[in-house]
C-alpha positions in Angstrom: -0.1 0.1 0.1 2.7 2.4 1.0 4.4 2.0 -2.7 1.3 1.8 -4.7 2.3 4.8 -6.5 5.4 2.6 -8.1 3.1 0.3 -9.5 3.6 0.1 -13.2 1.5 -3.0 -13.9 -2.4 -3.0 -14.7 -4.0 -4.1 -11.1 -7.3 -5.1 -10.8 -8.5 -5.4 -7.2 -11.5 -7.6 -6.0 -12.2 -7.4 -2.3 -15.1 -7.5 0.3 -16.1 -4.7 1.9 -16.0 -6.1 5.5 -12.6 -7.6 4.6 -10.4 -7.5 8.2 -7.5 -8.6 6.9 -6.9 -6.3 4.1 -9.2 -3.1 5.2 -11.2 -1.6 2.2 -9.8 1.7 2.7 -6.5 0.4 2.1 -7.3 -0.9 -1.2 -9.3 2.5 -2.3 -5.8 3.9 -0.8 -3.9 1.9 -3.5 -6.4 2.5 -6.2 -6.3 6.4 -5.7 -2.5 6.5 -5.7 -2.3 4.5 -8.8 -4.8 6.5 -10.6 -2.9 9.8 -9.4 -0.1 8.6 -11.2 -2.1 7.5 -14.1 -2.0 4.0 -13.8 -4.0 1.6 -14.7 -6.1 0.4 -11.5 -9.6 -0.9 -11.3 -11.3 -1.7 -7.8 -14.6 -3.5 -7.0 -15.9 -4.1 -3.6 -18.5 -6.4 -2.5 -21.0 -5.8 0.2 -21.6 -8.7 2.8 -18.1 -10.1 2.0 -14.8 -10.6 4.0 -11.8 -11.8 2.7 -12.5 -13.7 -0.4 -15.9 -13.8 -2.1 -18.6 -16.7 -1.0 -21.9 -15.1 -2.9 -22.4 -16.9 -6.4 -23.6 -13.5 -7.7 -20.3 -11.8 -6.5 -18.2 -14.3 -7.8 -19.9 -14.4 -11.3 -19.5 -10.6 -11.4 -15.9 -10.6 -10.5 -14.9 -13.0 -13.3 -17.1 -10.5 -15.5 -14.9 -7.5 -14.2 -11.7 -9.5 -14.7 -12.6 -10.5 -18.4 -13.2 -6.8 -19.1 -10.3 -5.6 -17.5 -8.1 -8.4 -19.2 -10.0 -7.2 -22.6 -9.4 -3.8 -22.1 -5.6 -4.4 -21.6 -5.4 -6.5 -24.9 -7.2 -3.7 -26.7 -4.9 -1.4 -25.6 -1.7 -3.4 -26.7 
């Protein structure tokens, strides 16, 4: 988190809003730091989820978000 502005590779973060291991505020700070440096970052926070996705609908959405993120990367190159 403290060096997020240095991350040069595209990054997608999939996280539960109730995650007690990696607090959502840390993920939001990382995404903001990367965006401020012009980095490509996507953050998806899921309500009712902790450290890992348990709900089928959230898992399905995460897969769709990852696919869209990768398609965006491939289209840019």
